[in-house]
C-alpha positions in Angstrom: -25.5 -1.2 -17.5 -28.0 -0.5 -14.2 -27.2 -1.1 -10.8 -25.5 -3.7 -9.6 -22.1 -3.6 -10.9 -19.3 -2.8 -9.0 -17.5 0.3 -9.4 -14.9 -0.9 -11.3 -16.7 -2.5 -14.0 -18.5 1.7 -14.5 -15.5 2.9 -14.7 -14.1 0.0 -17.4 -17.3 1.3 -19.3 -17.3 4.7 -19.1 -13.3 4.9 -20.1 -15.0 2.8 -22.8 -17.2 5.4 -24.2 -14.9 8.1 -24.0 -11.9 6.7 -26.0 -15.1 6.1 -28.0 -16.1 10.2 -27.8 -12.1 10.8 -29.1 -11.6 12.2 -25.9 -8.5 12.4 -23.9 -8.8 10.4 -20.7 -6.1 9.2 -18.2 -7.4 6.4 -14.9 -6.6 6.0 -11.4 -4.2 8.4 -11.8 -2.6 9.1 -8.2 -2.9 12.5 -6.5 0.6 14.2 -4.8 0.1 15.5 -1.6 3.5 17.0 -0.2 3.3 17.9 3.4 6.1 21.2 4.1 8.2 20.1 1.1 8.0 16.7 1.7 5.5 14.4 -1.1 3.7 12.1 1.1 2.1 8.6 -0.6 -1.1 8.9 0.5 -2.4 6.5 -2.0 -5.5 9.2 -3.1 -6.0 8.6 -7.2 -8.5 9.7 -9.2 -11.3 8.0 -10.9 -10.8 9.0 -14.3 -8.9 12.6 -15.2 -11.0 13.6 -18.3 -9.0 16.5 -20.8 -6.9 17.0 -18.0 -9.7 19.3 -16.2 -12.1 17.4 -15.6 -11.7 14.6 -12.5 -14.7 11.8 -12.2 -15.4 10.1 -9.7 -17.3 7.3 -9.6 -19.3 5.4 -7.5 -22.1 2.8 -6.3 -23.5 3.1 -3.1 -27.0 3.2 -1.2 -26.2 6.7 -0.3 -23.5 9.5 -0.2 -21.9 9.8 3.1 -20.5 13.5 3.7 -16.8 12.1 3.3 -17.1 11.0 -0.5 -18.2 15.5 -0.6 -14.7 16.1 1.1 -12.8 13.7 -0.9 -13.9 15.2 -3.7 -13.3 19.2 -2.0 -9.8 17.6 -1.4 -9.4 16.2 -4.5 -10.0 19.7 -6.5 -7.9 21.6 -3.8 -4.6 19.2 -4.1 -4.9 18.8 -8.0 -5.8 22.5 -9.2 -8.8 21.0 -11.4 -11.5 23.7 -11.2 -14.4 20.6 -11.4 -15.3 17.2 -10.6 -18.9 14.8 -11.6 -20.0 12.3 -8.5 -21.3 10.1 -10.5 -23.4 7.0 -8.6 -24.8 4.2 -10.5 -26.7 2.9 -8.2 -29.7 5.0 -8.7 -32.7 3.9 -10.5 -32.2 6.6 -12.7 -28.3 8.0 -13.8 -30.0 11.8 -14.0 -30.2 11.1 -9.8 -26.9 10.1 -9.1 -25.0 13.0 -11.2 -23.8 16.1 -9.2 -21.2 18.5 -10.4 -18.6 20.1 -7.7 -16.8 23.3 -8.7 -13.3 23.7 -7.0 -13.1 26.2 -4.3 -11.8 29.9 -4.2 -8.8 29.3 -1.5 
């Protein structure tokens, strides 16, 4: 599709491709946060969770802000997922917009 669409459009297209590939996935998955035994509704949501193990975070930005990395590390820690792919679609070559993150060791 190329750069220029909104993140939601890329998410929908990617969801279509995952479905065609026969992969199990969920969109806009709530991420629970528990503070001192109390569930806190912070509105954290994963863009996509693929095969229950892979978080896919979709961006469409000129520059990757360090807060995006912190967000991904938080998602990995809170969900226990082993890996996250950040896909930034606002690049000339898609390979330049892909970054893989592994869950930090506790």
